[in-house]
N, CA, C and O atoms as CSV, one atom per row, in Angstrom:
chain,resi,resn,atom,element,x,y,z
A,1,UNK,N,N,30.269,-95.887,-243.523
A,1,UNK,CA,C,29.626,-95.445,-242.337
A,1,UNK,C,C,29.027,-96.498,-241.263
A,1,UNK,O,O,28.685,-96.380,-240.087
A,2,UNK,N,N,29.048,-97.676,-242.258
A,2,UNK,CA,C,28.475,-99.149,-240.769
A,2,UNK,C,C,29.804,-99.732,-240.376
A,2,UNK,O,O,29.829,-100.542,-239.450
A,3,UNK,N,N,31.200,-99.301,-241.160
A,3,UNK,CA,C,32.011,-100.105,-240.302
A,3,UNK,C,C,32.524,-99.071,-239.212
A,3,UNK,O,O,33.505,-99.251,-238.491
A,4,UNK,N,N,31.649,-97.895,-239.214
A,4,UNK,CA,C,32.421,-97.060,-238.278
A,4,UNK,C,C,30.876,-97.284,-237.243
A,4,UNK,O,O,30.577,-96.292,-236.577
A,5,UNK,N,N,30.087,-98.332,-237.134
A,5,UNK,CA,C,29.157,-98.782,-236.419
A,5,UNK,C,C,27.742,-98.018,-236.110
A,5,UNK,O,O,26.968,-97.934,-235.156
A,6,UNK,N,N,27.833,-97.492,-237.486
A,6,UNK,CA,C,26.512,-97.032,-237.921
A,6,UNK,C,C,25.575,-97.786,-238.206
A,6,UNK,O,O,26.044,-98.633,-238.967
A,7,UNK,N,N,24.220,-98.027,-237.990
A,7,UNK,CA,C,23.185,-98.859,-238.415
A,7,UNK,C,C,22.430,-98.017,-239.485
A,7,UNK,O,O,21.954,-96.911,-239.226
A,8,UNK,N,N,22.350,-98.649,-240.775
A,8,UNK,CA,C,21.110,-98.330,-241.941
A,8,UNK,C,C,19.448,-98.657,-241.174
A,8,UNK,O,O,18.866,-99.531,-240.533
A,9,UNK,N,N,19.242,-97.423,-241.705
A,9,UNK,CA,C,17.612,-97.382,-241.338
A,9,UNK,C,C,17.048,-97.652,-242.237
A,9,UNK,O,O,16.356,-98.666,-242.324
A,10,UNK,N,N,17.283,-96.388,-243.574
A,10,UNK,CA,C,16.491,-96.125,-244.677
A,10,UNK,C,C,17.452,-95.247,-245.513
A,10,UNK,O,O,18.387,-94.673,-244.955
A,11,UNK,N,N,17.204,-95.119,-247.042
A,11,UNK,CA,C,17.436,-94.386,-248.226
A,11,UNK,C,C,16.445,-93.743,-248.980
A,11,UNK,O,O,15.319,-94.188,-249.203
A,12,UNK,N,N,16.934,-92.629,-249.379
A,12,UNK,CA,C,16.283,-91.667,-250.239
A,12,UNK,C,C,14.677,-91.563,-249.723
A,12,UNK,O,O,13.692,-91.721,-250.445
A,13,UNK,N,N,14.679,-91.289,-248.447
A,13,UNK,CA,C,13.218,-90.575,-247.892
A,13,UNK,C,C,12.859,-89.496,-248.385
A,13,UNK,O,O,13.558,-88.494,-248.238
A,14,UNK,N,N,11.485,-89.464,-249.199
A,14,UNK,CA,C,10.989,-88.169,-249.734
A,14,UNK,C,C,9.978,-88.139,-249.304
A,14,UNK,O,O,9.192,-89.085,-249.264
A,15,UNK,N,N,9.737,-86.625,-248.745
A,15,UNK,CA,C,8.380,-85.466,-248.574
A,15,UNK,C,C,8.158,-84.532,-249.189
A,15,UNK,O,O,9.192,-84.117,-249.712
A,16,UNK,N,N,7.121,-83.826,-249.465
A,16,UNK,CA,C,6.779,-82.630,-250.310
A,16,UNK,C,C,7.795,-81.563,-249.852
A,16,UNK,O,O,8.319,-80.912,-250.755
A,17,UNK,N,N,8.091,-81.333,-248.784
A,17,UNK,CA,C,8.875,-80.420,-248.118
A,17,UNK,C,C,10.451,-80.648,-248.503
A,17,UNK,O,O,11.132,-79.622,-248.500
A,18,UNK,N,N,10.972,-81.625,-248.766
A,18,UNK,CA,C,12.447,-81.985,-248.703
A,18,UNK,C,C,12.437,-83.653,-248.328
A,18,UNK,O,O,11.428,-84.349,-248.206
A,19,UNK,N,N,14.094,-84.159,-248.156
A,19,UNK,CA,C,14.505,-85.844,-248.596
A,19,UNK,C,C,15.770,-85.744,-247.964
A,19,UNK,O,O,16.668,-84.902,-247.982
A,20,UNK,N,N,15.555,-87.075,-247.276
A,20,UNK,CA,C,16.913,-87.483,-246.871
A,20,UNK,C,C,17.835,-88.592,-247.450
A,20,UNK,O,O,17.499,-89.736,-247.755
A,21,UNK,N,N,18.850,-88.123,-247.523
A,21,UNK,CA,C,19.578,-89.305,-248.830
A,21,UNK,C,C,19.395,-90.968,-247.941
A,21,UNK,O,O,18.888,-91.966,-248.453
A,22,UNK,N,N,19.889,-90.888,-246.703
A,22,UNK,CA,C,20.318,-91.569,-245.530
A,22,UNK,C,C,19.696,-91.381,-244.397
A,22,UNK,O,O,19.620,-90.180,-244.138
A,23,UNK,N,N,19.087,-92.249,-243.395
A,23,UNK,CA,C,18.758,-92.681,-242.203
A,23,UNK,C,C,19.311,-93.569,-241.639
A,23,UNK,O,O,19.058,-94.713,-242.016
A,24,UNK,N,N,20.356,-93.338,-240.428
A,24,UNK,CA,C,21.526,-94.125,-239.611
A,24,UNK,C,C,21.223,-94.441,-238.599
A,24,UNK,O,O,20.482,-93.525,-238.242
A,25,UNK,N,N,21.284,-95.330,-237.607
A,25,UNK,CA,C,21.427,-94.811,-236.103
A,25,UNK,C,C,22.848,-95.165,-235.571
A,25,UNK,O,O,23.564,-96.036,-236.066
A,26,UNK,N,N,23.162,-94.399,-234.524
A,26,UNK,CA,C,24.349,-94.669,-234.254
A,26,UNK,C,C,24.031,-95.008,-232.437
A,26,UNK,O,O,23.709,-93.997,-231.813
A,27,UNK,N,N,24.081,-95.872,-231.895
A,27,UNK,CA,C,23.518,-96.020,-230.367
A,27,UNK,C,C,22.083,-95.428,-230.211
A,27,UNK,O,O,21.150,-96.217,-230.064
A,28,UNK,N,N,21.870,-94.175,-230.232
A,28,UNK,CA,C,20.415,-93.785,-229.748
A,28,UNK,C,C,20.296,-92.820,-230.860
A,28,UNK,O,O,19.167,-92.482,-231.215
A,29,UNK,N,N,21.119,-92.443,-231.322
A,29,UNK,CA,C,20.982,-91.147,-231.999
A,29,UNK,C,C,20.722,-91.900,-233.430
A,29,UNK,O,O,21.081,-92.977,-233.908
A,30,UNK,N,N,19.776,-90.601,-233.958
A,30,UNK,CA,C,19.594,-91.091,-235.321
A,30,UNK,C,C,20.207,-89.775,-236.081
A,30,UNK,O,O,20.231,-88.583,-235.774
A,31,UNK,N,N,20.695,-90.518,-237.214
A,31,UNK,CA,C,21.373,-89.780,-238.111
A,31,UNK,C,C,21.612,-89.623,-239.409
A,31,UNK,O,O,22.279,-90.337,-240.158
A,32,UNK,N,N,20.712,-88.116,-239.749
A,32,UNK,CA,C,20.165,-88.073,-241.066
A,32,UNK,C,C,21.247,-87.462,-242.178
A,32,UNK,O,O,21.794,-86.359,-242.203
A,33,UNK,N,N,21.318,-88.269,-242.825
A,33,UNK,CA,C,22.598,-87.826,-243.882
A,33,UNK,C,C,22.487,-87.516,-245.095
A,33,UNK,O,O,22.045,-88.359,-245.876
A,34,UNK,N,N,22.971,-85.854,-245.681
A,34,UNK,CA,C,22.908,-85.796,-246.862
A,34,UNK,C,C,24.592,-85.961,-247.722
A,34,UNK,O,O,25.712,-85.599,-247.363
A,35,UNK,N,N,24.197,-86.537,-248.734
A,35,UNK,CA,C,25.747,-87.545,-249.946
A,35,UNK,C,C,25.489,-86.426,-251.005
A,35,UNK,O,O,24.379,-86.264,-251.513
A,36,UNK,N,N,26.492,-85.725,-251.283
A,36,UNK,CA,C,26.880,-84.826,-252.160
A,36,UNK,C,C,27.959,-85.275,-253.066
A,36,UNK,O,O,28.945,-85.704,-252.467
A,37,UNK,N,N,28.021,-85.284,-254.298
A,37,UNK,CA,C,29.713,-85.385,-255.071
A,37,UNK,C,C,29.789,-84.217,-255.652
A,37,UNK,O,O,28.901,-83.383,-255.828
A,38,UNK,N,N,30.956,-84.199,-255.958
A,38,UNK,CA,C,31.245,-83.227,-256.859
A,38,UNK,C,C,32.720,-83.399,-257.652
A,38,UNK,O,O,33.416,-84.206,-257.038
A,39,UNK,N,N,33.232,-82.986,-258.570
A,39,UNK,CA,C,34.140,-84.040,-259.293
A,39,UNK,C,C,35.383,-82.767,-259.041
A,39,UNK,O,O,36.520,-82.970,-259.468
A,40,UNK,N,N,35.084,-81.633,-258.410
A,40,UNK,CA,C,36.657,-80.772,-258.088
A,40,UNK,C,C,36.011,-79.684,-256.688
A,40,UNK,O,O,34.853,-79.568,-256.287
A,41,UNK,N,N,36.869,-79.229,-256.361
A,41,UNK,CA,C,36.637,-78.456,-254.799
A,41,UNK,C,C,36.468,-77.305,-255.443
A,41,UNK,O,O,36.651,-76.342,-254.697
A,42,UNK,N,N,36.191,-77.028,-256.539
A,42,UNK,CA,C,35.640,-75.640,-256.837
A,42,UNK,C,C,34.462,-75.221,-256.408
A,42,UNK,O,O,33.657,-76.127,-256.193
A,43,UNK,N,N,33.999,-73.838,-256.159
A,43,UNK,CA,C,33.131,-73.167,-255.441
A,43,UNK,C,C,32.380,-73.640,-254.707
A,43,UNK,O,O,31.155,-73.753,-254.729
A,44,UNK,N,N,33.637,-74.127,-253.570
A,44,UNK,CA,C,32.856,-74.824,-252.239
A,44,UNK,C,C,32.953,-76.181,-252.351
A,44,UNK,O,O,32.785,-76.770,-251.284
A,45,UNK,N,N,33.147,-76.786,-253.199
A,45,UNK,CA,C,32.904,-78.004,-253.160
A,45,UNK,C,C,31.599,-78.908,-253.013
A,45,UNK,O,O,30.542,-78.294,-253.158
A,46,UNK,N,N,31.519,-80.142,-252.773
A,46,UNK,CA,C,30.502,-80.886,-252.453
A,46,UNK,C,C,29.447,-80.201,-250.877
A,46,UNK,O,O,28.249,-80.006,-250.671
A,47,UNK,N,N,30.428,-80.071,-250.260
A,47,UNK,CA,C,29.742,-79.764,-248.645
A,47,UNK,C,C,29.245,-78.295,-248.615
A,47,UNK,O,O,28.356,-77.972,-247.827
A,48,UNK,N,N,29.923,-77.220,-249.637
A,48,UNK,CA,C,29.242,-76.170,-249.678
A,48,UNK,C,C,28.448,-76.000,-250.515
A,48,UNK,O,O,27.968,-74.898,-250.781
A,49,UNK,N,N,28.140,-77.160,-251.136
A,49,UNK,CA,C,26.908,-76.645,-251.812
A,49,UNK,C,C,25.312,-77.206,-251.279
A,49,UNK,O,O,24.322,-77.559,-251.921
A,50,UNK,N,N,25.568,-77.109,-249.892
A,50,UNK,CA,C,24.506,-77.504,-249.104
A,50,UNK,C,C,24.178,-76.085,-248.476
A,50,UNK,O,O,24.612,-75.631,-247.418
A,51,UNK,N,N,23.496,-75.622,-249.183
A,51,UNK,CA,C,23.069,-74.013,-248.345
A,51,UNK,C,C,22.120,-73.983,-247.663
A,51,UNK,O,O,21.388,-74.967,-247.563
A,52,UNK,N,N,21.814,-72.452,-246.796
A,52,UNK,CA,C,20.695,-72.532,-245.699
A,52,UNK,C,C,19.364,-73.642,-246.159
A,52,UNK,O,O,18.997,-74.669,-245.588
A,53,UNK,N,N,18.834,-72.987,-247.404
A,53,UNK,CA,C,17.675,-73.199,-247.886
A,53,UNK,C,C,17.450,-74.854,-247.769
A,53,UNK,O,O,16.456,-75.389,-247.276
A,54,UNK,N,N,18.753,-75.620,-248.410
A,54,UNK,CA,C,18.726,-77.163,-248.353
A,54,UNK,C,C,18.716,-77.318,-247.267
A,54,UNK,O,O,17.770,-78.023,-246.917
A,55,UNK,N,N,19.593,-76.857,-246.168
A,55,UNK,CA,C,19.720,-77.270,-244.635
A,55,UNK,C,C,18.065,-77.280,-244.362
A,55,UNK,O,O,17.517,-78.310,-243.968
A,56,UNK,N,N,17.368,-76.125,-244.590
A,56,UNK,CA,C,16.069,-76.358,-243.561
A,56,UNK,C,C,14.843,-77.567,-244.666
A,56,UNK,O,O,13.796,-78.173,-244.441
A,57,UNK,N,N,15.384,-77.464,-245.359
A,57,UNK,CA,C,14.169,-78.862,-246.036
A,57,UNK,C,C,15.016,-80.087,-245.877
A,57,UNK,O,O,14.521,-81.081,-246.408
A,58,UNK,N,N,16.343,-80.298,-245.188
A,58,UNK,CA,C,16.421,-81.602,-244.922
A,58,UNK,C,C,16.458,-81.596,-243.353
A,58,UNK,O,O,17.003,-82.588,-242.870
A,59,UNK,N,N,15.924,-80.557,-242.366
A,59,UNK,CA,C,15.524,-80.547,-241.356
A,59,UNK,C,C,13.860,-80.696,-241.156
A,59,UNK,O,O,13.316,-81.309,-240.237
A,60,UNK,N,N,13.115,-79.898,-242.375
A,60,UNK,CA,C,12.048,-80.160,-241.975
A,60,UNK,C,C,11.206,-82.095,-242.334
A,60,UNK,O,O,10.282,-82.570,-241.675
A,61,UNK,N,N,11.783,-82.652,-243.290
A,61,UNK,CA,C,11.911,-83.841,-243.646
A,61,UNK,C,C,12.465,-84.823,-242.575
A,61,UNK,O,O,12.079,-85.979,-242.399
A,62,UNK,N,N,13.575,-84.071,-241.792
A,62,UNK,CA,C,13.640,-85.366,-240.659
A,62,UNK,C,C,12.698,-85.179,-239.670
A,62,UNK,O,O,12.358,-86.169,-239.023
A,63,UNK,N,N,12.164,-84.007,-239.402
A,63,UNK,CA,C,10.843,-83.626,-238.345
A,63,UNK,C,C,9.837,-84.594,-238.758
A,63,UNK,O,O,9.278,-85.176,-237.829
A,64,UNK,N,N,9.407,-84.960,-240.179
A,64,UNK,CA,C,8.546,-85.746,-240.421
A,64,UNK,C,C,8.818,-86.830,-240.570
A,64,UNK,O,O,7.774,-87.455,-240.757
A,65,UNK,N,N,9.836,-87.592,-240.605
A,65,UNK,CA,C,10.599,-88.892,-240.520
A,65,UNK,C,C,10.201,-89.329,-238.954
A,65,UNK,O,O,9.548,-90.321,-238.631
A,66,UNK,N,N,10.814,-88.243,-238.013
A,66,UNK,CA,C,10.967,-88.456,-236.878
A,66,UNK,C,C,9.076,-88.697,-236.110
A,66,UNK,O,O,8.755,-89.476,-235.213
A,67,UNK,N,N,8.359,-87.921,-236.718
A,67,UNK,CA,C,6.686,-88.191,-236.623
A,67,UNK,C,C,6.487,-88.926,-236.860
A,67,UNK,O,O,5.729,-89.507,-236.083
A,68,UNK,N,N,6.892,-89.667,-238.068
A,68,UNK,CA,C,6.342,-90.979,-238.569
A,68,UNK,C,C,6.775,-91.987,-237.996
A,68,UNK,O,O,5.958,-92.904,-237.920
A,69,UNK,N,N,7.989,-92.207,-237.459
A,69,UNK,CA,C,8.425,-93.384,-236.906
A,69,UNK,C,C,8.746,-93.238,-235.237
A,69,UNK,O,O,8.824,-94.308,-234.633
A,70,UNK,N,N,8.889,-92.299,-234.650
A,70,UNK,CA,C,8.818,-91.698,-233.329
A,70,UNK,C,C,8.121,-91.707,-232.482
A,70,UNK,O,O,8.358,-91.924,-231.294
A,71,UNK,N,N,6.644,-91.344,-233.270
A,71,UNK,CA,C,5.342,-90.948,-232.728
A,71,UNK,C,C,5.690,-88.834,-232.262
A,71,UNK,O,O,6.392,-88.006,-232.842
A,72,UNK,N,N,4.925,-88.734,-231.185
A,72,UNK,CA,C,4.930,-87.058,-230.861
A,72,UNK,C,C,5.877,-86.933,-229.303
A,72,UNK,O,O,6.218,-85.886,-228.752
A,73,UNK,N,N,6.125,-88.232,-228.884
A,73,UNK,CA,C,6.550,-88.174,-227.577
A,73,UNK,C,C,7.759,-88.565,-227.681
A,73,UNK,O,O,8.003,-89.427,-228.525
A,74,UNK,N,N,8.862,-88.019,-226.829
A,74,UNK,CA,C,10.240,-88.403,-226.624
A,74,UNK,C,C,10.878,-88.885,-227.508
A,74,UNK,O,O,11.300,-90.038,-227.419
A,75,UNK,N,N,11.130,-88.009,-228.716
A,75,UNK,CA,C,12.115,-87.881,-229.883
A,75,UNK,C,C,13.408,-88.601,-229.179
A,75,UNK,O,O,13.726,-88.353,-228.016
A,76,UNK,N,N,14.008,-89.379,-229.886
A,76,UNK,CA,C,15.696,-89.332,-230.004
A,76,UNK,C,C,16.387,-88.587,-230.533
A,76,UNK,O,O,16.159,-88.233,-231.690
A,77,UNK,N,N,17.600,-88.068,-229.713
A,77,UNK,CA,C,18.262,-87.173,-230.357
A,77,UNK,C,C,18.625,-87.513,-231.406
A,77,UNK,O,O,18.544,-88.687,-231.767
A,78,UNK,N,N,19.234,-86.323,-232.329
A,78,UNK,CA,C,19.695,-86.869,-233.774
A,78,UNK,C,C,20.832,-85.642,-234.228
A,78,UNK,O,O,21.284,-84.668,-233.627
A,79,UNK,N,N,20.983,-86.040,-235.190
A,79,UNK,CA,C,22.128,-85.039,-236.001
A,79,UNK,C,C,22.344,-85.352,-237.462
A,79,UNK,O,O,22.290,-86.417,-238.076
A,80,UNK,N,N,22.612,-84.084,-237.851
A,80,UNK,CA,C,22.658,-84.474,-239.368
A,80,UNK,C,C,24.205,-84.113,-240.044
A,80,UNK,O,O,25.023,-83.293,-239.628
A,81,UNK,N,N,24.280,-84.817,-240.965
A,81,UNK,CA,C,25.902,-85.410,-240.997
A,81,UNK,C,C,26.048,-85.215,-242.659
A,81,UNK,O,O,24.920,-85.437,-243.100
A,82,UNK,N,N,26.729,-84.974,-243.496
A,82,UNK,CA,C,26.884,-84.918,-244.709
A,82,UNK,C,C,28.457,-85.734,-245.075
A,82,UNK,O,O,29.506,-85.640,-244.438
A,83,UNK,N,N,28.212,-86.429,-246.154
A,83,UNK,CA,C,29.055,-87.342,-246.945
A,83,UNK,C,C,29.167,-86.362,-248.144
A,83,UNK,O,O,28.286,-85.871,-248.849
A,84,UNK,N,N,30.279,-86.248,-248.158
A,84,UNK,CA,C,30.929,-85.473,-249.398
A,84,UNK,C,C,32.011,-85.942,-250.284
A,84,UNK,O,O,33.188,-85.880,-249.926
A,85,UNK,N,N,31.524,-86.571,-251.828
A,85,UNK,CA,C,32.523,-87.031,-252.425
A,85,UNK,C,C,33.204,-86.158,-253.517
A,85,UNK,O,O,32.758,-86.020,-254.656
A,86,UNK,N,N,34.140,-85.686,-253.118
A,86,UNK,CA,C,34.937,-84.488,-253.700
A,86,UNK,C,C,36.472,-84.879,-254.394
A,86,UNK,O,O,37.481,-85.050,-253.710
A,87,UNK,N,N,36.427,-84.988,-255.963
A,87,UNK,CA,C,37.420,-85.138,-256.401
A,87,UNK,C,C,38.204,-86.622,-256.135
A,87,UNK,O,O,39.409,-86.624,-255.886
A,88,UNK,N,N,37.611,-87.581,-256.190
A,88,UNK,CA,C,37.603,-89.136,-255.501
A,88,UNK,C,C,37.627,-89.540,-254.051
A,88,UNK,O,O,37.722,-90.696,-253.638
A,89,UNK,N,N,37.527,-88.434,-253.326
A,89,UNK,CA,C,37.718,-88.438,-252.055
A,89,UNK,C,C,36.373,-88.478,-251.291
A,89,UNK,O,O,35.409,-87.882,-251.771
A,90,UNK,N,N,36.244,-89.265,-249.926
A,90,UNK,CA,C,34.869,-88.752,-249.285
A,90,UNK,C,C,35.624,-88.425,-247.751
A,90,UNK,O,O,36.629,-88.934,-247.255
A,91,UNK,N,N,34.656,-87.311,-247.205
A,91,UNK,CA,C,34.659,-86.595,-246.420
A,91,UNK,C,C,33.600,-86.624,-245.727
A,91,UNK,O,O,32.643,-86.049,-246.247
A,92,UNK,N,N,33.349,-87.318,-244.254
A,92,UNK,CA,C,32.569,-87.421,-243.476
A,92,UNK,C,C,32.374,-86.412,-242.700
A,92,UNK,O,O,33.372,-86.066,-242.067
A,93,UNK,N,N,31.295,-85.737,-242.507
A,93,UNK,CA,C,31.467,-84.186,-241.898
A,93,UNK,C,C,30.486,-84.294,-240.689
A,93,UNK,O,O,29.559,-83.494,-240.820
A,94,UNK,N,N,30.410,-85.077,-239.499
A,94,UNK,CA,C,29.286,-85.072,-238.495
A,94,UNK,C,C,29.203,-84.120,-237.986
A,94,UNK,O,O,30.216,-83.437,-237.835
A,95,UNK,N,N,27.994,-83.704,-237.528
A,95,UNK,CA,C,27.063,-82.428,-237.113
A,95,UNK,C,C,27.558,-81.298,-238.199
A,95,UNK,O,O,28.184,-80.261,-237.983
A,96,UNK,N,N,27.266,-81.622,-238.943
A,96,UNK,CA,C,27.107,-80.783,-240.197
A,96,UNK,C,C,26.847,-79.675,-240.141
A,96,UNK,O,O,27.613,-78.790,-240.521
A,97,UNK,N,N,25.366,-79.420,-239.507
A,97,UNK,CA,C,24.447,-78.627,-238.897
A,97,UNK,C,C,23.610,-78.750,-238.033
A,97,UNK,O,O,22.915,-77.788,-237.705
C-alpha cells in the first residue's frame, strides 16, 4: 500500500466498540483498512468474512478515531478498504464498504 502512495498513520487501533487494523492516508483521504487472511477461497474467502456487523464495528471505530484525531469540525474524506490474503495471494479492495 505504501508503494501505491499511501502513508501509514497507525495500526491495531482498538476501542470498546471495534478496532481498525490500519489507518493510512492517500492525499487528503483517510483510509481505514481491514486485513483478513484465509487459506482458501471457500465460504466467501477472506473478504466475504467481513459481514455487516463487522463493517458497522469498523465504521464506529473509525468515527471515534476521527473524533480523537480530527476534532469535531471538518473531518477529511475517508474510505474503507479491505486487504484480503487468500490462498497465498493479496487482494486489495478499495472502497469495499
